[in-house]
N, C-alpha and C positions, 0 to 999 in steps of 0.2 A: 608213229605220229598219226593222231586221229583228231579230226576237226569236229568239235561239239557245237552244233548250232541249234538243235531242237531236241525235243523229247525222243524223236525217232533215232537220233544219233546216240542218246543215252541207252536206249533199248538195244541198239546195234552193239554198243560197247558191252552190254551184258551178254549178248550172244557171242561176242569175240572171246570173252574170258569165261565162257559158260562152264568149262571144266573146273577152273579154280573156284567159281561161285558154288557149283554143286558140291565139290569135295569139302570146302570149308563149311558150308551150311550143314551138310550131313554130319561132318565130324563134330560140329558144335552141338547139334541136336542130340547126337548119340552120347556125347559127354554129359550133357545136361540130364538126359534120361537116366544114364548110369549113375550119375551123382545123386539124383533124386531117389533112386532105388537102393543104392549100396553105400552111400556115404555114411560115416558113423554119426549117430544122432548126438545132438547137443541139447542139454537141458540147463536151465538157469535157476539160480536161487538168489534172492535179493534180501538185503537188510538195510536198515537205516539207523544211523547213530546221530543223536542230537548233542552238539558241542555247545555248552553254556559258557560263553566267553565272559571274561571279567569286564568291568566297566571301561577300562582303558583300551579294550580290544573290540568294543562293540562295532565301531565304524571301520570296516575292513577295506572299503573302497571310498575313501573320503573324496570329496569333489572340491576343486579349486575353480572358482568362478573367474573367468578371464574378462577382459574388457569387452569382448564381443558378447552381446546379450544372448545370442542363440547358441553359444558354444560353451560347454562345460567339460573341462579336462580332468580325468581321474588323476589323483595324486599317486606318486610312485611309492606306495607303502605296501609291504608284504601282507598278504592275506594269512592270518594266523592259522586258519584251518588247513592250509597247505602243510604246516608242520605235523598236524595230526595225520594227514595222508602219508607223509614221509615215514612216520612211525608205523603206520598200518602196512605199508609196502616195504618195510626194511627187511634186510636179509635175515636177522635173527628171528623175526616173526614168521617169515616164510619157512625157515628151517624147522621151527617148532611145529608148524602146521604139517609139514612133510612128515615129520616123525610121528605125529598123531595119526595121520592118514595111513602110514605104513603099518602102524599098530592095529588100526581098524581092519585093514586088509588081512592081517594075520589071524584075527579072531572072527572074521566075517564068515557067515555060512555060505554054502554053495548057491542057494537060491534055486530059481527055476532052471529048466533045461536050456532055455534061450540065453539066460544070463551066463550059464556055465560055458555055452558055446562062444558067446561074445568075449568072455574072459580068456578062453583058450586062444581065440583069434587075436586078441590084444597081446597076449603073451608071445604068440608066434611072430606077429608083426614087430613087437618090441625087440624080440631076439634078432630078427633080421636087421632092424635098424641099428641095434647095438653092434652087430657084426660089421655093418657098413661103416658106422662111426669109428669102430676100433681100427678098421683098415685105413680110413682117412687119418686117424690119429697116428697110426704107425708110420704112414708116409710123411706126416708132419703138416698136413693141410689144416687140421683142426687140433685143438687141445683135448686131452683125455678128461672125461668127466665121470664121476662116480654116479651110481643110480640115485643117490640122495640129491646130488646136484642137478641131475636131469629132472627129477621130480619137482624140485624147488623151482627150476626154470619154467617148467610147465605150469605150475601153480601161479607163478608171477604173471604169466601171459593170460591165465584164465580169469584173473580178478581185475575188475575195473572199478576204480574209486573216483567219484566225482561229486561236485556240489555246485549249486547254482551261485552266480555272483551275488554276494550279499546275504546268502542263506547260511544258517547255522547247522544244517543237516547234511551229513555225509551219506551218500548213496553207494552201497556195495553191491556189485553185480558179478556173480561167479558163474561161469559157463563150464559145464562138465558133461561127461558122457552118460551119467546116471543121475536121476533127480534126487534119490536118497543120498547118494554120495556127495552130490553138490550141496545139499542142505547140511550134511554132517561136516563137510570141509569148511563151510562158511561158519558153522558154530565153533569149530576149532580155531578158525581165524579170529573171530571176535574174542574168544577166550585168550588166545595168544596176544592179541592187541592190548587187552586190559592188563595182562601179566606184564607186557613190555612197558606199558605206562606206569604200572606200579613199581617195576624195577627202575625205570628212569626217575620216578619221583623219589625212590630210595628210602621208603618208610622203614622197612625192616632193617636195612643196612645202616641207615642213619640212627635208628633206635639203638642198635648194638654199639655203633660207634660212640654215640653220646653217653651211653651207659658206661662204657670203658673209660671215656674221658672224664666223666663225673667221678668215678672211683679213683682214678689217678690224681685228679685235681684235689679231691678230698684228702687223700694221703699227703699231697704236697702242702696243702694249707695247714694240716695238723703238724707236720714236721716244722714248717716255718714258724708257727705259733710257739711251739715248744722251744725252738732255738732262740726266738725273740724273748720269750719269758725268762729263759736262763740268763741272757745278757742283761735284761732289765733288773733281775734280782741282784746281779753283781753290782749294778749301779744304785741299788736301793731306791728305785723310782718305778712309778707305774708305767711311765712312758718316757721316751727320749725327749719329746717336746716338753713334757711337764718338768723333767729334770733341767733342761736348758732354760725354761722359763723361770723355774725356782732359783736357779743359780744366777740368772740375769737379774731377777728382782733383788736378791740379796746383794749382789755386786752394786746394783744401782743405789740401794739404801746405804751401803758402806761408802760408796763414792760421794753420795750426798752428805753423810755424816762427816766424812773426812774433810770435804770442802767447808762444811759448817765449822768444824773444829779448827781447821787451818785458818779460816776467817776470824774466828774468835782469838786464836793465838796471835794472829797479825794485829788484831785490834788491841789485845792486851799489851803486846810489845810496843805498839805505838803509844798507848796510854802511859806505860812505864817510862818510855823515852821522853814523852812530853812532861811528865811529872819530874823526872830527873833534870830536865832542862829548866824548868821553872823554879825548882827548889832553891838553887843558889841565889837567885834574885830576890827571894823573900827574906825579910828581917826576922831575926829570932824572937824579938819582942815587939809588941805593938802598944800604942797609947790607948789606955782604956778610959781616961777622963782628963779634961783640962779646962782652965778659967780664962776667958777672953774679955778685955775692956777696951774703951776708946783710948787712942794715943794722946797723952797729955801734951806732948810737945806740939803735935799737930793742932790740938785744940788751942794752945796758947798762941801759936803763930796765926791761926785763923782769927783769933780775937784781935791780934795786932793788925792783921789785914783789914779787918772790919773798921778799925780805928782809922787806918790810912785811907780807906775809901771814903770815910766820913769827912776827913780833912780835905780830900780832893773835891768833894762836893762843896765844901765851904769856900775853897779857893776859886772854884768856878763861878761863885757869886761875884768875886771881885775881878778875877782874871779870865781871859779866854783860854781855849785849849792849847794854844801855841805859846803860852807864857812859859818861861824857864822854870818857874816853880812847879807849874802844873806838869810839865814834861818830866822833871826830876822825880816828882811824886809818882807819876805813871810808871817810870822805870823801877822805882822802889816797889810799887804794887806788883808789877810783873815778876820781879825777882822773888818777892814773897810767895806768889802763887806757884812759881817753879819749885821752890823749896817745899811748899805744902804738898804739891803733887808727888814729890819724891818720897814722902813719908807715908807709911802704912796707916790706914785709918784705925785698925784695931791691933792690939798687942796682947800676947798670952801672958797671963799672970801666973799659971801653975798647970801641971799635967801629971797623970798616973800611968805607969808602964806595967805590961803583963806578957807572958809567952804567946807567940803567934800560933793560933789554932789552925790556920790554913796550912802552915808549914808542917805542923804535926799531922794534919789530915793527908797531905801529899806523901809524907814518909810512910804513913799507914797504907795508903793506896799502892805505893811502890812495893811494899812487902806483900800485900794481897795479890797484886799483879804477878809478882815473881812466883808466888805459890800457884796461882791459876795457870801460869805459863808452863810450869813443870807438870801440872796435871794434864793440860792439853797435849803436851809433848808425849806423855805416857799414853794418852788416849789415841793419838795419831799413830804411835808405834803399834798399839794393839789393833787398830783399824787396818794398818798396812799388812800386818801378819794375817788378819782375816781375809783381806783382799788377795794376798798371795796364795792363801790356801784355797780360796774359791776359784781363783784363776787356774791353779794347778788342777783342781777338780774339773773345771770347765775344759781345760786342755785335754784332760783324760777322756772326757765325754766326747769332745770333738774328734779325738783320735779314733774312737770306735764309732763315731757318728756315721761315716760312710757305710760301714758294715751294717749298722742298725737301719740306716736309710735303705740300703739295698734289701735288707730283710723286710722292711716295711713296704717298699715298693713291690717286691715280689709277692708279699702277702696280700697287698691290695689288688695287684693284677690277678693273682690266683683266685682271690675271692670273687672279683668281677667275672673272671673266666668261668668260675664254678657256677655263679648265678646265671650267666648267659647259657652255659652248657645245660644247666637244669631246665631253663626255659625252652631251649632247642630240643631237649630230650622230651619234654612234654609235647611239643608240636610234632616231633618225629613219631612218638607213640600214637598220637591222634591220627597222623597220616598213615601209619602202619595199619591201624584198626580200620580206617576208611578204605584203604586199598584192599584189606582182607575181605571187606564186605562190599567192594566195588561201588563205593560211594564217592563219586568224583564229579567233575564238571562235564563228563561224557555219559550219556544215558542211552540205552537201547530203546529206540522208539518202535522199531519193527524188528522182531527176531528173524533169523534166517527162515525163509519160506520154502515150502515144498511145492513145486510146480511140475505136474505130470506132463504138461504139454511141452513138446520139444520146440526149440527155437530154430534148430537147423538139423537137417534140411527141410525146407517147406516143399513137400513133394508136389502138392497140387499146383502151387505157384510156379515151381520149376517146370512141371510138365506143360502148363499153359504157356509159359514163356519160352519153351524150347523152340517152337517154330519161328516166332518173331526174332528171337536171339540168333537163330541159325541164319535167317534172311539178312539180319543186320551185319553179322560177321561175314557172310558171303559178299554183301555189297562192299564192305570194307576191304575184303580181299580183292574185289574187282578194282576198287580205287587204288590200292597198292600196286596191282598189276598195271593199271593205267599209268601210274607214275614211273614204274620201272621199265615199262615196255619201250624199246627203242626202234621197233619195226615201223615201216611205213605202210599204212593201211589205205589211205586215200590221198588225193592230190591237194587237199587243203593246206595252205601254208608252205607249199614247196617253193614258190617264188621268193618269199621272205626268208626261208630257211637256207636255201642254197644259192640264191642270187641268179637263178636261171629260170626261164619260163617253162611251164608245164605244157609240152606240145600236145599231149593227148593222154587219155585214159582208156586202156583196152580192157574190157570186162572179161571175167572168167566165162568161157563158153560152155563147158560141161556137156558138149555134144548136142546142144539143143538148137533147133533151127531158128527159133525166135531171137536168138542172140546175134543173128547176122546183121540186123540193122544197127545195133550199138557198135559192132565191130567196124562196119563201114563208116559210121559217123566218126569214130575215133580216127580211122585212117584218113578220112577226108580232112579232119582238123589238122592232123600231122602234115599232110601234103600242103595245105594252105599256108603253113608257117615256114615251109622250105622255099628257097629261091627258084621256083619252077619257071619263072619268066625267062631265065637265062639258058634254059635247056636247048632251045633251037640253035642258039648261036654258039654256045660253049659246051653244052652238056652239063650234067650234074653228077658228082660223085658223093655219095652219102655213106658215112661210116656209122655202123650200129655197134655200140660197145656196151659191156656190162661188167660189173665187178667180179662176179663169179659165173662159171658156166651153168647152164640150165635155167637162166632167168628169162628166156624167150627171145633171144637175139635173132635166131633164125626165123622164128614165127613172125616177128615184126618185119624182118627183111622181106620175107615172102609176101606179106600183106602189102607193103609199100610197092614191091615190084608188080604185083597184080593190079594195084590201084593205078600205078603209072601206065601200065599197058592199057588199062581201061580208058586212060586219058589220051591214048594214041601215041605214046612214046615207046621206044624200044628199051626195055628194062631188063637187066641181067644182074646176077650175083657173081662178082668177080673177085680177084685177089691181085693186089699190087698193079693195078692198071687204072688209068684215068678214063673217064667217060668221053666218048666222041661227041661232036655236036649233034644235038637231037637225040641223045642217048642218056639213059639213067643207069649209072653203075652203083651197085650197093656192095660195100665192104663190111664183112662181119668180123668182130673182134670180141668174142665172149671170154670172160675171165681175165681182164687186163691186170688184175692184181696178182694173179697166179701164173700168168704166161706172158713173158716179155715179147713174144712173137706178134702179139696183137698190136703193139705200137708200130711195128713195121707195116702192118696192114693199113693202119690209119693215116699214114703220111701222105697218101694220094687223095684223101677225102677233102671235099670242099666244105662239107658240114659234118659235124659229129653229133650223133644223138645217143644219149645214155639211157639204157633200158633198166628200169627198176622193177623188181617183182614184188607185188603187194603181198603183205603178211610174211615175207621171207627176208628181204633186204633191210638192213638196219641203217639208221641215220649216220653213225660213224663210218660205216663201210662206204656209203654214198659220198660222204665228205672226203674220205681218203681217195676214192676214185676220181672225183672232180679235181682234187688237188693235183693228182698225178697227171691227169689229162691236161689240166691247165698249164702245168709246168712244161709239158711236151708240145702242146699245140695251143693255138689261140682261136680255134674255130669251133669250140663246143657251143652248140646253139640251143640245147634244151634237154628236157627229161621226158621220157615216156613211161607212164605207170602201166605195167602189164599185169594181167590176171587180177584185176581189181574185183573183189568179191563182196557182195552185199549179204551180210550174215543173217539178216532177218528173213525167216521163211516167207515165201510169197503167199502161202496160204494164210499166214497170220496177218500179213499186210492186207490181203483181200477181205478177211473177216473184219479187220479194223476199219477198212473203208466202208464196208456195209453198215457197220455199227454207227459210224459217224454220219452216214446218209440217213439212217433211221432216226438218229438223235436230232439231226437238223430238220428233218421233215416233221 
């Protein structure tokens, strides 16, 4: 427990954990220097590939404008260049690069002496690592790996592929232990990448596949055409549809001719029936000429009527219309008119008779109709036979129509497939030739470079950073020690931590006379906080306890006894005895956590003081001690910190004070 209140306390903290600071700082600096001098060198080779994306892939990070005017959120669409990076870092590509690198190593020359030494060292360290890995694999901690797999894993870690957001250029960065090998490996990597893209595009495989498919489809089309040609020859037709159309046209014409003939037959039968119905009602002979004259009887009676009308007129000159003579004459006139009206005006005097031409015409029409009816009946029979023959032919065509349709559909499908396959074959051949010449949407902007300057380790930088890094790590170690340290170094925070007052702090004397004043000040403060006013009347028994032996209980007891005697009291160190009036009795109980006898010693004490040794006693020990004493007694009055040590050398403090005075002046 250390209280940090100023820079001096921080400096004191550094001196407290000086050993940890020095060890960690020295270890860090030694490691950095050794790393700068002996770490394996790393060289880098870079290359850049330009990916020319299609129009649909140009916007790889589209933006969606939100309602907020100052916020633009990227849409969640995948960057297509990531797929190229996946191909570049795929396992097949790495495996090809590893094979090519192993082949280069087998045919490589020994080079300079330094390279041969480095190669031998790498082989030796690799053998040691392989043996260690084999041991771990045998135990089951790791899985066994072949040299090829280990090399591929190392290559995968050595290559870094990246591209800027929205950029079309992939940046390849390979780190290796030799610049020439780094350049060669990166060349192999780019070649393997293009080979993998060509294989993924499938130009050669597709070309062979479509060639085989075209050949098979051509044979299938030829076989189907031959089979279809044979069946059409059996039908005597150029095609099934033409045969069906021709048969349908003939049947349609026959159906129409049959309907016309049937309509004519019905019309002829109706005409014959009508003629036969009208023939009996017609006379066999007709009048060809006759003489007609006026009826003489009617003429005679008309003359008599005229005479009677003349007589009536004469009577009306003498008589009126109601006279009997006039009325009888009117009745005779009316009777005469009735008779005249009943007689015909004309009478036939003579006539000539001849055969009826219409009847003869009807008989001839009946005979012609019967002849035409027989002809139409024969025509209908012939049409029915032709229709039956065509229907039978059509039924035969329809019977084999599914087979012909199947052949036609298969032939049509095969021809379409042959055409598509031929088109795909052309594209596959073009793709194969493009892949063979590495003509694609990926171009090498910058070939693998040769960089002789190593990127790791940076010897100068590491040597310059060794001292600051060592100091930083040492300070961090001091910070960790400060967090983990449970020892009590000073009296700051004792009241809050343990709930008891700090009675006094006794400094480390170290045999120096000038420490007498601090000791006397500490004892005076302890004495002032004890109930010394009751000593004349009752006496005072003080119990001095500590958690472990050797924490200065006897030293504090002697100091208090000497101080009490200096105050004029009779002071003594006793055991199991209370103080008399005017007397100070001091009971010692060192190591109460290890010796139960100390509790018996403290039962006579009026006040109990707990001694804590600075830089030795820990907080949990003090808490356990106070808990034990608190459960046994209720008169624990406080804590005394013994052997408090100020870690900063006095000479340093003096020089600092002089420097501050010079600065202020």
